[in-house]
N, C-alpha and C positions, 0 to 999 in steps of 0.2 A: 288128432283133429277133434275140435269141439263142435258138436252138432249145432244146427240152427236154433233148436229149443234151449240150448244151454248158453248161448252167446249173450254177452252184455255189450251193447253198442251205444255209444254216446254221440249225438250230433251237436256240435257247437257252432253257433253262428253269431257274428258280430252284428249288433243292431244298427241299421242304417249307417253302415261303416263309413261311407264317404262323408256323410253329414256329420257324424260324430268326430271324425278327424278334423273337419273344418271348424267345429265348435271348440276343439282343444286349442286351435290357433286363434280363434276369436270368440271369446266368451259371450259377446253381445248377441251371438246367434242362438244361444240357448233359449228354448221355449218359443222360438219364432218359426214360422213356416219358411223352410229353406229348400231351394231347388239347386241341385248341382248339375252343371252341364255347360255347354257353350253359351256365350252371351247373346248370340244372334237369335232373332225370332224364327229364323229358318232352321235352327237347331232343335234338339230334342232333350228331354229330361233324362239325365243319366241316373239320378237318384233323388229322393225327396224325403223330408222329415215326416214324422207321424203327424205333426201339426198341419203339414201341407196335404197329407192324404185325406184328411177330413173334408177337403174340398173336392174330392174325387180325382185328385192328381195321382199319377203313377209313372213309373219309369217307362221310357220310350215314347211318352206322350209328347206331341209337338210343344215346344216352349211357348209359342204364342198362345196356344189354348190353355196351358197351365197358368200363364200370367192373366189370362182373361178370367179363369176360375178363381184365382186368388191374387188380386192386384197388389196386395201388400207383401207378397212373397219376396224373399231376398234371394237373388240369384248369385251363386258362387261358382267360379270356374274350377274345374277339377284340377287337382294337384297330384298327379300320379306318383311323383317321387315320394311324397309324404305317405301316400297310401301303401306304396311298396315297402317303405321303411317300417311302418307300424306292422304290416303283415309279417315281415321278417322277424320282428321282435316277438310277436305272438307265436310264430312257428318255432322259434328257439325255445320259448318257455315250454311249449307242448313237447318238443323233442327231448328235453331234459327229463321229463316225468312219465311220458307215455310209452309203453313197450311197442305198440303198433298203432300208427295213425295214418290217415289219408287226408291230404290237403286237396279238397275238391274245387276250391276257387280261392281267390285272394282273401276272402273273409269267412270261409266255411271249412269245417273239419269234421271228420269222423274218427272216433277213437274206439279201438277194440280193447275192452277191459275184461274179456272173458277169462274166467278162472281166478280173478283177483279177489272175489268175494270171500275166498277161504282165508284171506289175510285181514281184510277190512272191508267195510261196506263201500261198494262201488259208487253209490249215489252220494254218500258223504264225501268220498274222495274226489269225485267230479265237481262237487260244490266247492271244495277247497281250491281246486285248480282254477275254477271260474273266478273265485275271489282273488287269487294270485294274479291272474291276467288283468283284472280290474285295477288292482293296486299298482301294478308296474306300468300300465299303459294309460289308465284313466278312461278307458273305453268301456261302454256297456256291452255285455255279451250274454247270450241265453243258451240253454242246452236242454235237450230231451234225452232220456235214457230209456232204452227198451231192448227187446231181443233181436231187433233187426234194423237196418238202415231206414227203411220206409217209415216205420212207426216212430222211430227216434226223430226223424226230420219233421214229421207232422207235429209231434209233441213240442218241438222247439217253436214252431210257428204259433202254437196255441198259447205259449207263455210269454211271447214277446209283448212289449219290450222288457229286457233286463230281468228275465225270470228263469226258473228251472223246474223240470217236471220228470217224474219217473212213472212209466207205464208198467205196472207189475206183470210178470209172466202169467199168461193165461187170461189176461184182460184186454189184450190187444184189439180183438174184433169189436168188443163192446166199446172201447175207447173211440175207434174209428166210426162206428155205426151211425151216430147222430150228426156227423159232420157233412158239410156240403162236398160234392164230388170234386170241386176245384181244389180241395185240400190235399188230394192225392197228388204227389209230386209230378207224375207224368201227364197230368191232365192240363192241357193248355186251353186257350180260348175257343178254338175250333172244336176240339173234342168235347168241351163242356157244353157248347151250343148243341152239338149232335145228341149228347146224352139227354139234355133237357128237352129236346124235341121228341125224345122217346119217353118223356115223363120221368126221367131219372134225375133227381136233385140231391138226394142223400146217399151216403156211402152204403147205408143199410140196404137200399134197393139194389145196388150193385152186388152186394154180398149174396143176395137171394136170387139173382138172375141166373139162368142156365149158362154155363160156360160156353156152350156151343153157340148160343145166340150172340154173345159178345164177339166170339171169334168170327162169326159170319159177317157181322157189321164192321168190325175194326181189324180183322185179320189177326196176326200174331200180337199186335198191340192190345187187342181185346183180351187175349189170354193173360198178358202181363198186367193189364188193368184189373182183371178179376182177381188175380193172385194178390196184388197189392191191397186191394179193397178188403181181402180176407186175411190180411196181415201175414201173407206168405212171401218171404223175401230172404233168400239165402245168399244174396250178393256179398262177397267178402269185402272187408276193409283192405284196400290195396295199399301196401306200404309206400310212403311218399318218397319220391326222388324227382328232383326238378331237372328237366331237360334244359341244358344251358344254351344250345344253339341248334339251328336247322340249316342245312346247306345243300347245294347241288353244284356240280361243275361239268363242263363238257370239253372233251379233247377231240379236236376235229380230225377227220381222216386226211384232210389236206389243209395245211396252214393257210390262213386267209387274212386279208385286210379289207374284206367286203363289209363296209360299215352298215349297209342295209341288213345284211344277214346277221351281223353281230347284234345290231339293235333289236331285231326280231327275237333272237335267242335270249337276250337279257330280259325282254318283256315277258316272254313265255316262262322263263325261270322264275321271275318275280311273281307272276300270276300263280304258278304252281305252288310255290312256297307260302304265299299269302293264303291261298285256299286251305292248305294243310294247317296253317296256324289257326285260322278261324274254326276249322273243324275240331281242333283240339282246345279251343277257347284260350289261345295264347296270344301274346303281344310281344313285339320286339322293340328294343330301344337302341339297337346298334346295328348298322349296316356295313358289310364288308364286301368289296369287289376285288376279284383276283384276276390277274393276267399272267399268262406264261407265254413268252415269245418263242420263236422257232429255235433259238439257241438255248432254250430251257431256262433262260433268265426269268425269274418269277418275282412279281411285285404285287403287293396288296395295299389297299387304302380303305380306311373305315371312318365312319362318322356317327356320333351320337345324335339321336332324334327323340322327340316325344314318343311315348309308347303308342304303338299302332299295329294293325294288321291289314291296313287298307292298301289295295293295289296302287291307287293313283298317287298316294303319298310316297310309298316305297319305290315305285318305279322312277319317280323324279329324282330321288336320291341315288338310286343305282346308276341312272344315266349320267348324273352329275359327277359321281365318283369315277365312272369309266372314262369320261371325257378328261378329267384331271389326271387320271393315271396313265392314259395312253399317250406317251410322249415320244416314244422311240421311232414311230412311224415305220415299223418293220412287221413282218408276218407274225400273226398270233397263232399259237398252238392250242391254247386252252383259255377259257374264261370260266369264272365261278362267282356265285353269289352266296353270301351267308348272312342270316339274321340271328343275332345273339342277344344275351341278357334277357332271355324269355321269362315271362311271368304269366300267371293265370288271370282270369277275370275279364277276358276280352269283350264279352258281349255287352258289358256296360261301358267300359272305358272308351271304346270307339265312338260312343255317343257324344263325347265331349265336343268334338269339332264337326261331326258329320251332319249334313242336312238330311231331311226326311227322304229326299229323292235318292241320295247316295246310299243310304241304309237299305232302302227298298230294292235298289239295283243289285247290291251285293247279295242280299237275301235271295232274290230271284235267280241270280247266276249260280249261287251255291246250291240251291235246290235242284237246278238242272244238272249240275255236276254230280251231285250225290245220287241222283236217280238214273242218269244216262251215262255217266263217266266224265272224268275231268277234262277230256279232250273235246267235248261236244260244244263248248262255248268258250271263246277267248276274244281278246281285242284284235282289231284289224292289224295293229302294229305287230302282232305275233303270228300273222297269217302265213308267213314264210317259213314257219318252224313248227312242226307238229309236236304237240305235247306227248304224243305216244313215244317220242324218242327219249322220254324220261324213264322208260322202263329200265330199272337197274340191272336187268339180266341181259341186256342187248350188247354189252361189251363196250358201249360208247360212253354212257353217262353213269356217274355214281352219286348216290345220296349218302351223306354222312350225318350221323347224329352223335353229338358229343355229350356224354353223360356228365 
């Protein structure tokens, strides 16, 4: 095992990935302020070009506000099929050359090159890989190289767009020191406001603060923040393997044709799986419903859909498939739901069609579930079916994960 001090970690990130893919499809967008997202003013910005960012526009901003800030901005609808295709191409290139890599999202990778310096320079090698990706895809990509994931990611952000940087071993704290606290990956808007209210704006101040003080203010997150500010991060690069599907099914104690009960179960199943997908930053583009009748005759039906992890979209498709599938009008022994063709990057993609209100609703519901348990909030349509019944150890329901 190579120690944290001896590791060589590269963070690679495709620059404004959605915008860059759109520009490959339409060169007239090059150099223009571009907004990617739904076309409605009730929608939000999923991604924006650097030209648009100069106007103060950022992802998740209401589209109507972005248009007000930059009236000349060009709005492009998201094309997830193309994003997924290019992501797969880049993943294949990396897979061919890198011994250990982690795909943390659709457009972001960590590479562990530890020990490779004995054969050739890791920085030069990473630069050649970057050039190969650019040649084969035409997409801009940046990387940072350092001894751990935190510093490598920060370095990538500092050289964007389309650059590369190495932070030499032993200089990590000095590199982070003059940067704003928002540069630390785990610092979001609320944490940044809290820190600035304490007079903390630069990472250097965080480095010098007593660990106990940050722990008292932020709990365990304060400990993690102090460590990251001081360039302490032993998190491993987790070898990449894409989960292909997520599913659940229920075998009833008594066969049933109670449509009200079946409807509640399907809603609860869908809610459960959607929450899990959002928690893992996943999206599905294929829905499958399964029915097993009392005579053990089993049928499935599936449909392809635009990538999503939203309950209201997937529930409608699950109900539609169940209605089409249930033709025999006899007792049902089992029902199941599966979401497949999973990909990463959900936090941005679901912005393509969702309104601000829907996004805020899902965020609020997911916060409640994460804090108090996933059975604490659900739709009225699922009220007749407790989510606690999804416990895989109760002998009734099983979850299956297909690698």
